[in-house]
C-alpha positions, 0 to 999 in steps of 0.5 A: 339525265332522268328523274323518277316519279315522286310526289314532287312532280305531282304536288310541287307546292311541297319541298322535296324529301330528297337531297339534291342529286349531284350535277355540274353547273353546266348540267343544271343549266342544260336541264333547266333550259330543256325543261323550260323549252318543253311544252308540258314543263314550260308552264311551271315557274322557275322554282318548280323547274329548279326542283324538278331538275334537282330530282334528276340524275345522270343515267348513261344509255348505250347505243341500241338500249331503249330507256323507253319502250312502247306499252310500258308504264313510265316512271322516268322523264329524260333530258338528252345531254349528248347523243341522238335518240330515235323515236319509233312506234308500232301500229296495231298490226305491229308495223314499226315507223320512225316518228322522229329523232331527238338530240341534245337538249330534248326531253322525252318520257314526260307524257307517260309520267305526267298523265300516268299512261303507258308509253306511246313510243319506243326511244332508242 
């Protein structure tokens, strides 16, 4: 499940300009729980969490695909609904190292989105 950058993430005091994207109740609860458990999103109040979750939509990612690539600018944040993803980063010599693996209920991609910086790792 992912969301694009919108004014809603920058200024959460205004109502979003989009209609709620369709998700099951189970998906909504999983998104809310993942956002609340994330260190960056945990600072938001309940209404803000719900509004961020409302902006998210389902995106299927096949094994081996990289929704997040180191060095690219980020415009989406993701919540893992199922499966496992590996986070890797390359150093200045190009050597790739595995940072960690993430699974169901984890959030990724938020740093580049929140701070308007390039992605600091690749997620596959």
